[in-house]
N, C-alpha and C positions, 0 to 999 in steps of 0.2 A: 457423253457427246452429243447428242439430240440436243440436249436443255442448255448446252456451252454454245453451238450453232444459232437455236433460236434468242438466247440471250444477244449471242454477237449481233444477230440480224434487229432485235428491239433497238440495239444502241444506234442505229443506223437513223440519218434524218433526210429531209428533201432535200438539202443542201448537197449531200454525199451522193445522192441517186442523179441528181442535176449535175454535179463535175465529172459523172461515168459518163453519162447524155451527151456534154460537151466536147468530148476527146473527138478529134478528127482524124486521127491517126492512132487508135487505142494499139496497146501493144498485145501480143498474142495471149497473156495470161486474161486478159481483159476480155479480148475476143471470144475464147474459150469460158469465160463465165455465161457471156451474155450468150452463147448457145448453146450451154446447157441449161440456162434458165427459160430460152424459149421452146427448148423441148420439155421442160417442167412443165411451162405455161401452155402447152400445145399450141404454141404460137408457130406457123407456117413459113419457111424461110422463102425469100425468094430464090429462083431460078433464074441464073445469068448465063448469057453463052462464053463458052469456055473456047480457049487456044485451038483446039482442035473440033474438026465440025462434028457436031453434033453432041458435042462433050458440055453437059450442063454443071453450073458452079453456084451451090448453095449458100446465098447470103442470109447470115440471120442475124446481122449488124442494123441493116435497113428497120426489118419488123422489131428488132432488138429495139433500137432506139424510140421506134414508135410506143413501143411497151414502158417504156421507160420518161415517156412525153409526161404524165402525170404521177409524179414520184409519191406525192401522199397516197393515191389510188393503189399503186404498185405495192409499196409498204405494207397498206391496209391486207392487200390480196394475200401477200406474203406472210404475214401475220397469221394470216387466218387459213392458210392451207390446208387442203384434206389430205393429209399422207396416205389416207388409203385409197385418194384417186390414183396414184403412182400406178402405171401398168407395166405389165413386162414388155410390151414395146417401148417404153421409156427406158426401162431400164436398160436394156437392148441396147439402146441409141446411147445414153449416157456411160457404156462400160468402157468405149474407148477414150472419153475424156477422163475418168477417174484413173485409169491406168496408162495415162498420158502425162510424163514430167513436169511438164508446165503446167500442171493444171492443179498441183501441190498447193495448197495454202500457204504456206510458208513462201512459193514463189510468187505467188499473188499477191501476196503482202506487200512486196515490194512495189509493185506499179500502182498498187491502187487500193485503201483500206475496206471501200465499199465492197470492191468485188471480192476482198479477204474474204468478209462476214458471207458474201453468197457462196462464196465455195465452199467455204465451213458447210452451209448449208444444205448445196445441193450433197457433197460427200455424206451428211450424216441420213438424207433422205434415203439415196441408196443404199447405206448398211441398213435403215430402219426398214425397207422392203422386203431385205432377207431374213431380217428379225421377225418382221411382221408375217412373214412366208410358214416361217416355221411354228409361230404362236398362234396365227390363226384358226388352225384346226384346232388347236388344244384350248384356244379361247370358246370355239363354238361347242368344243365337246364339254368345256366348261359351264357354256350358256343351258345344253341341253342337260349336265348332272344337275345345274341348279335348279330347272324345271322338273325334272326328276325328284329334286330333292325338297320342294315345295310341295309338290304332287304328294311326296312321301309324308312330308312333315303335317299336310292336311289331314292325310289317312289315318297318319302317328295321333294327330289332336281327337280327331273322332273316337282313333280306339283308346285313347288314355282317356276322353271324357265317359266312354264308355264303361271303360277298366274301374273308374272312380264310381261310376255307379252301382257298378257291381261290388265294389269294395265295400261303399257305405252301405249295400243290403246285407253283405255279410258281416260287417259291423252291428248293425241293428240286431240281424238273426243272432249274434255272437252275444248281445246284450241280453236278448231275451234270452239265450239259452243260461247265460250266466244267471239272470234271474231266477231262472226254473230252477236250475242247481240248486241255488243258495236256497228258497224259497221246500225243494227236496232235502236239503241236508236241515233246515229247520224244522220242517215236520219229521225225519227220520232222528232228530235231535229229544224232540217233544213226544217221541212217539217210545225212544228209551227210556226219558224223563218217567212218562207214565207206567211202563214196566218198571222201572227201579222203584218209584212211589210204592207200586203196587207190592210190589216185594217187601217193602222195609213196611207197610202198612200191615202185612201178614206178621212178621216179625213183631212190630210194635203189639199187633193183637194178642200173638202169642206169649209175650213176655209181660204185657199187660195184665192176662187171663192168670196166668202162673202166679204173677207175684200181688193179685188181688188180693187172697185170704190170707197171705203174710201181714198185706199191709193192714187190713181189714183187723186181724190180730194184733197187729202192733198200735194200731193205733185206740184200739179199747184197751190195749194194757198202758200206753201213755194216757190215756184218761182217767183210769184208773189210777194212775201211779198222780198225776195232778193232781187228783181229788183226794188221796190221802197224802199228799205234799207236805201240807202244814202238819199234821200228827207225825209224818216221821222227820221232819226235820225237828219239832221239837223236844222227841225223845234223844234222837243224834245229837243235839244241843246240850240235853241237860246229860245224856252219856260224857259227854268231852268236858262240861263242866265241873261233875259232881262224882263219877262214877271211877276214875283211875286210882284214886287213895285205896278202894277198897280191893278187897279180897272177891273170887270168882262168886262164891256163894250169896255174899251180901248183895252181891251187884245183879245177882238175878233175882233176888229177895226187891230190890228195889224197882227193878224192872216190871215185875210182875204189879208193883203196886201203882206204878207208874200207866201200866195198860190199863189195870181198873180204874184209874182216874180220868181216863179219855174215855173210856168208854164208849158209847153210842155218837156224842156227841162232838167227839172230835174226829172226823176220818182218819186213820190211819191204815196201813198195812199189817193186816193179822200176824202173827209169829215175828214179826220184824225185827231184826238185830241190828246195832251198831254196824257191825262188821257187812252185812249185807246191803246196808242202806249206803255208806260209806267207802267199802273196802272194794280193791281192785285184784282180782287173781291173777293177774299178771304180776301186776306190783308185790305180791305178798307170796309169790314163787320167787320175785328176786331175792324178799329179805330172806326167806328162807334159804338161798344159794349164800348170801353174805353171814348166815349163822343165829338169824331170829330161830329161838324155838319152836316148835312145830306145834305147841300145843293151843287149845282154842284162847284161854287168857293173855298168852301173849300176842296172839296175834290182835286180838282186841287192843291191848296196849298200843302195839305201833299203828293199829290204824287210826286210835283215838287221837297218837301224838301227832301223826301227821297232817291231820285235819284242824289241830289248835292252833292259836294263835299268840298262846303264852309257850316260852321255853320250857323245855321237861326237865325233871326233876326225879332221876330214876331212884326208887329204893330198890337197890340190885343185890343184894349179900351174895349169889351166887356170879355174878358179874358177868351174865348172860347177856344186858341191857347193853354194857362195855364192848362185851366182844361183836356183838352185831352193827354197832353204830362205827367203832374200830375199820370193820372191814367192809360196812356200807361207804363210807367216804374217805377209806385208803386211797382210791383209784383219784381223788382231785386233792390230794393233799391235806389232811386232818393233821390239825395242831391239836395236839394234846397237852394240856397242863394241870397244875394239881392245886388245890384252893388254897396251900400254903405257898406256893410258889409266890417269893417276894415281887418278882415283873410280872404278875398275873395281869394287871392292868394293861401294860405293854402288851403281852400279848395277845389280848382282847383287840387291844385298839388296832394292832397289825392285820388280825384278821377281818376285823370290820371295814376296815381302809380297803384292803382289797378283796373281800369278798369271798373269804375262806372259811370253812365248819372250824368248829373250836368244842371240845371235848374236857369238861373241869371235873376232874375225878377227885373221891376222898370227901365229898363234902359234907360238912356236920351235919348240926341243928342249927346252927347261924350263918347267916349270910353278910358279908361286909357289906355296909351301907353305900360304899363306892361303885358298887354294881347294880345299884337300883335304875340309873337309867338304861342301862342295859337289856334288865329284864323286866323292867316297865315300856321300853321302847320311846323312851320320852326324844321322837324326832323333831326336828323345827329345822324351817328354813336357813340356811349362810351361804349367801354368796352365788344364791339362786340354786343352791342343790339340799337337799336332805342331809342333817348332820346331827349329831350326838354329840354332847359333851361327857366325856370319859376321865375321872378326877379333873385336870386344870386345863385339859386339850379339849379344843373342838373337832372332831374328826366327821370328815363327809363320810354318810351313811350310804354301803353296798348292799344293796337289796339280796344277795347271793350268800349273803353273811346267813350261818346257821350254830346255835349255842345249844348242848346239851351239857348237863350237870348229873353226876350220879355219886352215889353214896353206898358204902358197903353195910349201912347199920342195917339189923334187920327189923327192927321196930322204934323209926326215930320218931319223935314227936317236935313238932311243926308248927311253930306260932299260927295264927289265922294271918298277921302281914304278910308273912311269907307264901301262905297258902293263894293269898291272891295275886302273886304278884309271877310263881312258877308255876307249872303244872305236874302238879306231883304224883306221879305214876309207881303204883306197888307193883315191880319186877318181881318181886321175892315166890319160891317156887314152892308150890301148894301142893298136897298129894294128889289132885285132879290132875294138876299141871304136869307133875312127873310121872303120872299114869300115862299120859298121854303122849309125852314124849318116849318112855321107856315104850310103848306101843309101836311107835313111828319109828325109833331106831329097831326094834325088832323085824318090824316089816320090811325097813332098806336093807338090813341084813341077811333076812332070810327071803325075801320074794324081789331081789331089786329090781326086777322084769316089769312089777306093777308100780311101783316107783317110776319108773324111768317111763312107763306106758300112763302113768300118772301127769308125769311135768309136760309130755309132749302134748296130750290132750290139753293141759292147761294153757301150753305156748300157741297151740295152734288153735283154739277155740278163741283166745284173745287175739290172733293175726288175724283170722277171719271175721270173726264180728270187727274190728278196726278197720280193714277192707272194705267190710261191706257198709259202714258208717260212711269211712270215705267214697263208696259208690254213691251212697245214698244221698250225700250232699251235693254231689256231682249232681246229679238227678235233677236234685233242687233248683239248683243254681241255675242247668241250662233252661228246666221250664221256667222260671223267673226273667232271665235275660233274654230267651230266645222270642224272635219277634216276626218269624214267619211261621209255617204250618209245622208242627212235631213229625211230620214225616219227611221233612225235609234235613231234618236235624240226625245227622248219622249219627255224630257223638254221643246225641240221648241215648240213641236204639242200641246202641254199643253198651252204654252204661246199663241199662235195662237188662241188657241180657248177662253181663257182668253179672248184675245184681243176681239176678236169677239162680245162676252157677254156683254164686258164692252161697246163698241160701241153700241149697238143694247139699253143700258141701257141709255148710252145718248141721243139717238134718241128719245126713251119713253118721258124721262124727258124735 
């Protein structure tokens, strides 16, 4: 309402005011508006004598007209009127006008546009007074509250600044605490590491000191073996090349002659035999399980056969070698053929191609020339792989292929040409061999516990030696690849301890 009245007031111009001022006989509504404007602007009325003695009539029109004499000034005064200057006395005087029906803006509009705007403005000022009267205490309280707020905010700002200083101090202290705690943790870690290193060093020293003697003995044995390797290899090579066709007695005589020939000029292990140099006790035990006779001659034959590059031809009148080969290769599919089979070459071709062992039985004193490429291992490269010619066919050679030949002839005579192609092995039973086999069978029957203990000792010893060798290889590997202190190499220390424990087990066994 106030804004509408002020807008209506601003819409007036000096002509509107001049028009009101020029009225000679102003209507009631105009008079009421001018009187109200005089009250608001604190313009005193003229007091005229009334009809009765002592009666005074208040004349607002004359001073009101003078107030409107300068329309521009009047309008400026109204536009910049301070609403706060309205007093209770003015309100009391205006109350009668406000309640007067003739002072309604709608009625005033009927007689004067300018007075209508002024009437609206007076009504607005009247209402504003009461509104302002209620709002002023609240405004005062608001101002006071704002002053308190400002002071509080200043105090809060000071407190916040102090809080920030304290928090920054706390943060610095926490940083220092974290730094000290990290340093403490690092020192504790270093202490723990030192203690662990000391403990590992003790374990390492104990392990090395206990193993030192065994290693010294082992190194000495290796040096001796290395020194004697030339003579031992020479004897073993000679045994493979020349001993197998002969009986046990003649073999012993030949070895004695060879030992004398070597003398002191060629280092060799005194009393060494091909079985000791080339044989493996675990492997020999497995051969016995597969049916290899237990006499020394049979064992020596098996060791020499397995270390030869020539395919063996067994002189086997008692079929002992035949039985051993059959049992040994049965799990992997041994193929058995006879020398008289018409499809012999086809059988051998299949075995060569897929890598199967083949046993040819009942060989006579002559061998077919078609077998020569196989017996001499005449390999050549064909299509980028090793191949062999069997008959008219070129067959890819599988290096898992094995060939064994047996004859039931007790004393066959083979030509030198055949002797250089195959390894002739005398597997005929001798008197000494029969004695050894009989003693072994009697022992097995009478004292099976001793035979069982012997087998267990062979297996246990072989397994422990294999484990010990694997551990020693791991120790050497760790020493070779270790870039840090060996004290920090836990795996090395564990291997040393395992090596010590394993060597102690071997000593006990």
